[in-house]
C-alpha positions, 0 to 999 in steps of 0.5 A: 636258919636260927630257931624261933627261940631267939625271939624270946629275949626280944619279947622280954625287951618289948615288955620291959619297954612298955613297963618303963614307958608306963612309969616314966611318962607320968613323971614327965620324962618324955624323951626317956619314954621315947627312947624306951619306945625306940628300943622296944620297937627295935626289939619288936622287929627282932622278935617278928624277924625270928618268930616269923622265920624271916631271918635273912629277909629282915636282917638288914632292916633289923640291924640298921634299926638297932644301930640307928635306933640305939644312938637316937635312944641314948641321945634322947635318954641322956639329954632328958636326964641332963635337962631334968637334973639340977645340972649347971647351965654349962652342962646343959649347953654341953649336952646340946652341943654333943647332941648336934655334933652327934647328928652331924658326925653320924650323918656324914660318917655312919661308921661313927654311930656305935662310937657316939652311942657308947659316948651317950651311954657314958654321958648318962652314967656320968649324969647319974653319978653326979646328980643322983640324990639318993641310992647313988651306988644302986642307980649307977650300978643299974645304969651300968648294966647296958654298958657291961652288956654292950662291952662284955657280953655282946658277941663274947667269943667265950660264950655260945652265940645263943647264950651271948645273944639271950644274955645281952638282950635280957640285960637290956630288958633288965636295964629298961625295967630299972630305968624308972628307978634310976631316973627317979633318983635325979632331983628335978630342976627347980623352975623359977616361981612367977613374980607376985603382985 
């Protein structure tokens, strides 16, 4: 049975989630705030799973929440970014189309959830690379932390299992903490002014 120390990096994600929501919500990034809340909730479940010693009892629930919650979080985050940025109408329609396709595909074939989660993370990176108004390199680099952690660090055979676990989760916490900075680099879409007279 794993030691309770596995809960430490999960708690770091929870704290980063609270920080992100505190910074994102006042700026109107409601979908991104919800995405941060989902990630934090999954981490809180993981922290309880490890700290309480219910590793086996909560394993299925925790893993399912992590996979499904990760997809929904990436969908809502990327959609918020595309809708808030000065994206073309065709880009926003494409995001809506991918949103619907993700729901339909993953509901009929749950094995596609990780694929679509990765796809939505790539969408977020593309939106940031195209529409970031200032500090583009830093913003894209910060947004890439999650992708690097997912592809390189998570379950890395060259790292000790505990090291891989903690490093991956600390990268998620770092990514969450930097999310408000990244999204603040996106110029908000200008709405049409009301006609006077």
